[in-house]
C-alpha positions as CSV (number, residue, x, y, z in Angstrom):
1,T,-10.5,12.4,3.2
2,F,-14.2,12.3,4.1
3,N,-16.1,9.0,4.7
4,A,-19.7,8.0,4.8
5,N,-19.5,6.7,8.3
6,D,-17.6,9.7,9.8
7,D,-20.8,10.7,11.5
8,N,-21.3,12.7,14.7
9,P,-20.7,10.7,17.9
10,Y,-23.9,12.1,19.4
11,S,-27.3,10.7,18.4
12,W,-30.9,10.2,19.5
13,K,-31.5,6.7,21.0
14,K,-33.8,4.9,23.4
15,K,-32.6,4.9,27.0
16,G,-30.6,1.8,27.8
17,T,-29.8,1.0,24.1
18,Q,-26.6,1.5,22.1
19,K,-26.2,2.8,18.6
20,L,-25.2,0.2,16.0
21,K,-22.2,1.6,14.2
22,S,-20.6,0.2,11.1
23,K,-17.1,-1.3,11.5
24,S,-15.9,0.2,8.3
25,R,-15.5,3.9,7.5
26,G,-17.6,3.3,4.4
27,K,-17.4,5.0,1.0
28,G,-15.1,8.0,0.8
29,L,-14.0,11.1,-1.0
30,M,-10.4,12.2,-1.3
31,V,-10.2,16.0,-1.8
32,S,-7.1,17.9,-3.0
33,E,-7.3,21.7,-2.8
34,F,-5.1,24.7,-3.4
35,L,-5.3,27.8,-1.3
36,C,-4.0,31.2,-2.3
37,A,-3.0,33.9,0.3
38,A,-4.4,36.5,-2.1
39,G,-7.9,35.0,-2.6
40,G,-8.6,31.9,-0.7
41,R,-9.4,28.8,-2.8
42,L,-7.4,29.0,-6.0
43,S,-9.9,29.8,-8.7
44,T,-10.7,32.0,-11.7
45,F,-13.8,33.1,-13.5
46,N,-14.5,31.3,-16.8
47,K,-15.9,33.8,-19.2
48,E,-17.1,31.1,-21.7
49,T,-19.1,29.0,-19.2
50,K,-19.9,32.0,-16.8
51,T,-18.7,29.8,-13.9
52,Q,-15.9,29.8,-11.4
53,D,-13.1,27.3,-12.2
54,Y,-11.4,25.8,-9.1
55,A,-8.2,23.9,-8.8
56,T,-9.9,21.3,-6.6
57,E,-9.8,17.5,-7.4
58,I,-12.2,15.0,-5.8
59,F,-11.8,11.2,-6.0
60,K,-14.1,8.5,-4.9
61,Y,-12.8,5.4,-3.2
62,G,-14.2,2.4,-1.2
63,S,-17.1,1.9,-3.6
64,G,-15.7,-1.0,-5.6
65,K,-15.4,-0.9,-9.5
66,S,-16.6,2.7,-9.7
67,D,-13.6,3.8,-7.6
68,E,-11.3,6.4,-9.2
69,G,-8.2,5.0,-7.5
70,W,-6.0,6.3,-4.7
71,W,-4.4,9.7,-4.7
72,D,-0.8,9.4,-5.8
73,S,2.1,11.5,-7.1
74,K,0.9,11.2,-10.7
75,K,-2.5,12.6,-9.9
76,M,-0.9,15.4,-7.8
77,L,1.3,16.3,-10.7
78,T,-1.6,16.3,-13.2
79,Q,-3.6,18.5,-10.9
80,V,-0.7,21.0,-10.6
81,L,0.0,21.1,-14.3
82,E,-3.4,21.0,-15.7
83,K,-5.4,22.9,-13.1
84,A,-3.5,24.9,-10.5
85,I,-0.9,26.5,-12.8
86,P,-3.2,27.4,-15.6
87,I,-5.8,28.8,-13.2
88,F,-3.2,30.8,-11.4
89,E,-1.8,32.3,-14.6
90,R,-5.2,33.3,-15.8
91,Q,-6.2,34.9,-12.4
92,Y,-2.7,36.5,-11.8
93,P,-1.1,37.1,-15.2
94,G,2.5,38.0,-15.2
95,H,3.0,36.9,-11.6
96,V,5.1,34.0,-10.2
97,A,3.4,31.4,-8.0
98,V,5.2,30.0,-5.0
99,F,3.8,26.5,-4.4
100,A,4.3,25.1,-0.8
101,F,3.9,21.4,-0.1
102,D,4.4,19.2,3.0
103,N,7.0,16.5,3.0
104,S,4.9,13.5,2.0
105,S,6.3,10.7,0.0
106,G,4.0,11.5,-2.9
107,H,5.3,15.1,-3.1
108,A,8.9,13.9,-2.9
109,C,8.6,11.4,-5.7
110,K,11.4,11.6,-8.3
111,A,11.1,11.3,-12.1
112,D,11.4,7.8,-13.6
113,D,14.8,8.5,-15.0
114,A,16.1,10.4,-11.9
115,L,19.4,9.3,-10.2
116,V,18.0,7.4,-7.3
117,A,20.4,4.8,-5.8
118,N,17.8,2.6,-4.1
119,R,16.2,1.9,-7.5
120,M,19.4,0.3,-8.9
121,N,20.3,-3.3,-9.1
122,W,23.8,-4.5,-8.1
123,G,24.5,-5.7,-11.7
124,P,23.4,-4.8,-15.2
125,G,19.9,-5.1,-16.7
126,G,16.9,-6.6,-14.9
127,K,14.1,-4.6,-13.3
128,Q,15.8,-1.2,-12.8
129,P,15.0,2.1,-14.5
130,Q,17.1,3.7,-17.3
131,M,18.5,6.7,-15.6
132,H,19.6,9.9,-17.3
133,A,23.3,10.7,-18.0
134,T,25.2,12.7,-15.5
135,I,28.3,14.9,-15.3
136,L,31.0,13.8,-12.9
137,P,33.0,16.3,-10.7
138,D,35.9,16.0,-13.1
139,G,33.8,17.0,-16.1
140,R,33.4,13.6,-17.6
141,T,30.0,12.5,-18.9
142,Q,28.8,9.2,-17.3
143,W,26.1,7.3,-19.1
144,M,23.9,5.2,-16.9
145,V,23.1,2.7,-19.7
146,F,25.6,0.6,-21.7
147,R,26.6,2.1,-25.1
148,Y,27.9,0.3,-28.2
149,D,31.6,1.4,-27.5
150,D,31.6,0.3,-23.8
151,C,34.1,-2.5,-22.9
152,I,34.2,-5.2,-20.2
153,W,35.7,-3.5,-17.1
154,E,38.1,-6.3,-16.3
155,S,39.1,-6.6,-20.0
156,P,39.2,-3.1,-21.5
157,S,40.1,-4.4,-25.0
158,I,36.9,-6.5,-25.3
159,L,33.6,-4.8,-26.1
160,I,30.5,-5.7,-24.1
161,S,28.0,-8.2,-25.4
162,D,25.3,-6.7,-27.8
163,T,22.6,-7.9,-25.4
164,L,23.8,-5.3,-22.8
165,I,23.7,-2.3,-25.1
166,G,20.9,0.0,-23.8
167,Q,20.7,-1.8,-20.5
168,P,21.1,-0.1,-17.1
169,K,24.7,-0.5,-15.8
170,G,23.9,-1.2,-12.1
171,M,25.6,0.0,-9.0
172,K,28.9,-1.9,-9.4
173,R,29.7,-0.6,-12.9
174,V,28.7,2.9,-12.0
175,L,31.0,2.9,-9.0
176,Q,33.8,1.5,-11.0
177,E,33.5,4.2,-13.6
178,Q,33.5,6.8,-10.8
179,D,36.7,5.3,-9.2
180,L,34.7,4.6,-6.1
181,W,34.7,0.8,-6.2
182,R,36.6,-1.3,-3.7
183,D,36.9,-5.0,-3.2
184,G,34.5,-6.5,-0.7
185,L,31.9,-3.7,-1.0
186,K,28.4,-4.9,-0.6
187,K,25.2,-3.5,-2.1
188,K,23.7,-2.3,1.2
189,C,24.0,-2.9,4.9
190,S,21.6,-5.1,6.7
191,A,18.9,-3.4,8.8
192,A,19.6,-2.6,12.4
193,K,18.7,-5.5,14.6
194,A,17.6,-5.6,18.3
195,K,20.3,-6.3,20.9
196,E,20.5,-10.0,21.8
197,D,20.6,-11.1,25.4
198,T,24.0,-12.8,24.9
199,E,25.6,-9.6,23.4
200,T,27.4,-7.1,25.4
201,E,26.9,-3.4,24.8
202,T,30.3,-3.2,23.1
203,Q,29.5,-6.2,20.8
204,Y,26.1,-4.7,19.8
205,N,27.7,-1.3,19.0
206,A,30.4,-3.0,16.9
207,H,27.6,-4.7,14.9
208,L,25.9,-1.4,14.3
209,E,29.1,0.2,13.2
210,L,29.8,-2.6,10.6
211,N,26.3,-3.4,9.4
212,H,24.0,-0.4,9.8
213,C,23.8,2.3,7.1
214,E,24.3,5.9,8.3
215,K,24.0,9.0,6.2
216,G,27.5,10.1,5.0
217,K,29.3,6.8,5.6
218,D,30.9,4.8,2.8
219,C,29.9,1.5,4.3
220,C,28.1,0.2,1.2
221,A,27.4,0.9,-2.4
222,L,24.0,2.4,-1.6
223,C,25.4,5.0,0.9
224,I,28.3,5.9,-1.4
225,L,26.1,6.6,-4.4
226,E,23.5,8.5,-2.3
227,S,26.2,10.8,-1.1
228,Q,27.5,11.8,-4.6
229,P,26.7,15.4,-5.7
230,D,24.7,14.4,-8.8
231,F,22.5,12.0,-6.8
232,L,22.1,14.6,-4.0
233,A,21.1,17.3,-6.6
234,E,18.0,15.4,-7.8
235,T,14.8,17.2,-7.0
236,S,11.3,15.9,-6.9
237,L,9.4,15.6,-10.1
238,L,6.8,18.1,-8.7
239,Q,9.5,20.7,-8.1
240,L,11.1,20.0,-11.5
241,E,7.9,20.5,-13.5
242,I,6.9,23.6,-11.5
243,T,10.2,25.4,-11.9
244,C,10.4,24.5,-15.6
245,R,7.1,26.5,-16.0
246,G,8.6,29.6,-14.4
247,H,7.1,29.2,-10.9
248,E,8.7,28.3,-7.5
249,C,8.3,25.3,-5.3
250,L,9.2,24.8,-1.7
251,F,8.5,22.2,1.0
252,Y,7.5,22.7,4.6
253,P,9.9,21.4,7.4
254,K,9.1,17.8,8.3
255,F,6.9,17.2,11.4
256,H,5.7,20.8,11.6
257,C,2.1,20.7,10.4
258,E,1.4,24.0,12.3
259,L,3.3,25.8,9.5
260,N,1.2,24.4,6.8
261,Y,-1.3,27.0,5.7
262,I,-3.8,24.5,4.3
263,D,-4.0,22.4,7.5
264,Y,-6.0,25.2,9.2
265,F,-8.4,25.0,6.3
266,W,-8.9,21.2,6.6
267,G,-9.2,21.7,10.4
268,A,-12.1,24.1,9.9
269,V,-13.7,21.7,7.4
């Protein structure tokens, strides 16, 4: 990002006076760029317009109604599919691009119908997405929405209400169908709390063991679903769309910006 008030800290001023600086960073530009090891900034020559086409995207923000919004996963995906890939294929026909991204939340965003446990409600319907069907380890197909021939779980001879048909099933029903449900299971564990003065170390550790989620545990419905093979196999929408077009996608290790090729470019800018 580049802002209007990101000026040089050095300036000419009268001796004994101070420079008046704006408290805000001012209007800004958000720039998204692609670099190619073979040719620098990803671009190709447009024979029709006689100009160089770049994969760059520039967005304005901080200027009120004329803003173009914040950079998000949808804009990133649009840039990749409508600019980066077509430009690469024109510049390097017959070759496979390897796109490398850092581990930001925008790059890791899943598809709307992806199997993501923390998007699910405890029960059916409500504000939760309709996820795609999946294949269980035993070969059965599990539908994540109710179908016309589904029955009430506790009464297998009674069909569900018509109002539920097409509605998302929710965590409890999905776990029941996968034979992973047990009585007393809660949706998710409470967040870790600070140790109270009246607690001993043993009491505090016991609380964490019972109430704090940990990867790989079966402490709550959320952890159980997140550890299932089909949920673990979900890839980001960015990776899915890139591989579907015959190219490859990889992500840099977290917290290692020194490995990211483009960070050196932005550092120079």
